[in-house]
C-alpha positions in Angstrom: -0.2 0.0 -0.3 2.7 2.7 0.8 4.5 1.6 -2.5 1.4 2.6 -4.0 0.8 5.8 -2.3 4.8 6.4 -3.1 4.3 5.7 -7.0 1.0 8.0 -7.1 2.4 11.2 -5.3 5.9 10.7 -7.7 3.8 10.1 -10.7 1.5 13.4 -10.2 4.4 15.5 -9.3 6.4 14.6 -12.6 3.2 14.9 -14.4 2.6 18.7 -13.0 6.2 19.3 -13.4 6.3 18.5 -17.2 2.8 18.9 -18.0 1.8 22.4 -16.9 -1.8 21.7 -17.8 -2.1 19.3 -15.0 0.0 22.1 -12.7 -2.2 23.4 -9.6 -2.4 27.0 -8.9 1.0 28.8 -7.7 1.2 31.5 -5.3 3.9 33.7 -4.7 5.2 37.1 -5.5 5.3 39.1 -8.9 7.1 41.8 -9.8 7.3 43.8 -13.0 10.5 44.1 -15.5 12.6 47.2 -15.3 12.8 49.5 -18.2 16.2 48.7 -19.0 15.1 45.3 -20.7 12.9 47.2 -23.2 13.6 46.4 -26.8 16.1 43.3 -25.7 15.5 39.9 -26.8 14.0 37.3 -24.1 15.0 33.9 -24.0 12.7 33.0 -26.6 14.2 35.6 -29.0 10.9 38.1 -28.8 12.0 41.4 -28.7 10.6 42.8 -25.0 8.2 45.2 -25.2 7.0 47.1 -21.5 3.6 47.3 -23.4 3.2 43.7 -24.1 1.4 41.3 -22.2 4.0 38.8 -21.5 5.7 36.9 -18.6 9.2 35.4 -17.6 8.8 32.1 -15.4 10.8 29.5 -14.1 9.2 26.4 -15.7 6.3 27.0 -18.4 7.1 26.3 -22.0 7.3 29.3 -24.1 3.8 30.3 -25.4 2.1 28.9 -22.7 -1.0 31.0 -21.6 -1.6 31.6 -17.6 -4.0 33.5 -15.3 -2.5 35.8 -12.9 -4.3 37.2 -10.4 -3.6 39.9 -8.1 -4.3 38.3 -4.6 -4.6 42.3 -2.8 -7.1 43.2 -5.2 -8.5 40.3 -7.2 -7.8 41.9 -10.3 -6.4 39.1 -13.1 -4.9 38.9 -16.5 -3.9 36.1 -19.5 -0.3 36.2 -20.0 2.0 34.6 -22.4 5.1 33.3 -21.1 8.0 34.0 -23.4 10.9 34.6 -21.1 12.7 32.7 -18.1 14.0 33.9 -14.7 16.8 33.2 -12.9 16.4 30.0 -10.6 17.5 31.7 -7.8 15.0 34.2 -8.3 12.7 34.3 -5.0 9.7 35.5 -7.3 7.5 33.1 -9.2 6.4 35.8 -12.5 8.3 38.7 -14.0 5.5 40.8 -15.7 5.7 43.3 -18.0 5.0 47.3 -16.9 1.7 46.8 -18.8 0.2 43.8 -16.9 1.7 45.3 -13.6 -0.9 48.1 -14.3 -3.9 46.0 -15.2 -3.3 44.2 -12.3 -2.8 47.2 -9.7 0.5 46.8 -8.8 2.9 48.8 -11.0 3.6 51.8 -8.3 4.3 49.1 -5.6 6.5 47.0 -8.1 5.6 43.8 -6.3 2.4 42.0 -5.3 1.3 38.3 -4.5 -0.2 36.7 -7.1 -1.7 33.2 -8.0 -0.7 31.9 -11.7 -2.8 29.4 -12.9 -2.4 27.5 -16.8 -5.1 28.5 -19.0 -6.2 25.3 -21.5 
């Protein structure tokens, strides 16, 4: 019984890591990019635009759509992942200035959010 339970937990962890559509919502801190990145290529080779609705994440594949919800005010947006974050970064997502404006945290620069994949 213990082996079956352990195997089931490991299988779910594996699938959740490599198949984002199965992943549960993730909560943590979000920040918005510095203007220094404007016009530079992202990890996916797109040119970074502060006015776009894009984000950087550690695991979601490029092109994935995620719903980001500001847990302070309930506002949410759907963003496309087009960049990577450093693994040592303690935040769960970096968003563009436009996304931060729509989420209502541009002036603070950082807020607590929930992220979930959009099918």
